[in-house]
C-alpha positions in Angstrom: 11.9 5.7 -2.3 9.9 2.6 -1.3 11.9 -0.3 0.0 10.8 -3.9 0.5 7.5 -3.4 -1.2 5.5 -6.6 -1.3 2.0 -8.0 -1.7 1.6 -10.2 1.3 -1.6 -11.9 0.3 -4.9 -11.6 -1.5 -7.9 -11.2 0.8 -11.2 -12.7 -0.3 -9.5 -14.2 -3.4 -11.7 -14.7 -6.4 -14.7 -12.9 -4.8 -16.3 -9.6 -5.5 -14.6 -8.2 -2.3 -11.1 -9.2 -3.4 -8.4 -6.9 -1.9 -4.6 -7.1 -1.4 -2.6 -6.8 1.8 0.7 -5.1 1.1 3.7 -3.9 3.1 6.5 -1.4 2.5 9.3 0.4 4.2 9.8 4.1 3.8 12.8 5.8 5.5 13.1 3.1 8.1 9.5 2.9 9.0 7.3 -0.2 8.2 3.8 0.3 7.0 1.0 -2.0 5.9 -2.3 -1.4 4.1 -5.0 -2.9 2.0 -5.2 -2.0 -1.7 -8.5 -2.1 -3.6 -8.9 -0.6 -7.1 -6.7 2.4 -6.4 -7.9 3.0 -2.9 -5.5 2.4 0.0 -6.6 1.8 3.6 -3.6 2.1 5.9 -3.1 0.1 9.1 -1.6 1.6 12.3 0.9 3.1 12.5 -0.6 5.3 9.8 2.1 7.0 7.6 0.3 10.3 8.1 1.6 10.3 11.7 5.2 10.4 10.4 5.0 12.1 7.1 3.8 15.3 5.5 0.7 15.1 3.3 2.8 15.7 0.1 5.0 12.7 0.9 2.0 10.5 1.7 0.4 11.5 -1.7 3.6 10.5 -3.5 3.8 7.2 -1.6 0.2 6.3 -2.4 0.7 7.2 -6.1 3.8 4.9 -6.2 1.9 2.1 -4.5 -0.9 2.4 -7.0 1.5 2.2 -9.9 3.3 -0.8 -8.5 0.0 -2.6 -7.6 -1.4 -2.0 -11.1 1.8 -3.5 -12.7 1.9 -6.5 -10.4 -1.8 -7.3 -10.8 -2.0 -6.9 -14.6 
């Protein structure tokens, strides 16, 4: 479902505001966002513009699981 998922870099590393910039490809579309404790902030183009809400919820759930595994 998610292709080329990667954490690009940690933002504000070792600070209280630490977040992670990630990228992924879904059905040929590239998306980027910031992950912080289960919350995802998407950059433009926002996946909501291309996908139905149910698909977006599934993608965000998979991103959350992958991030938790990678960061633990």
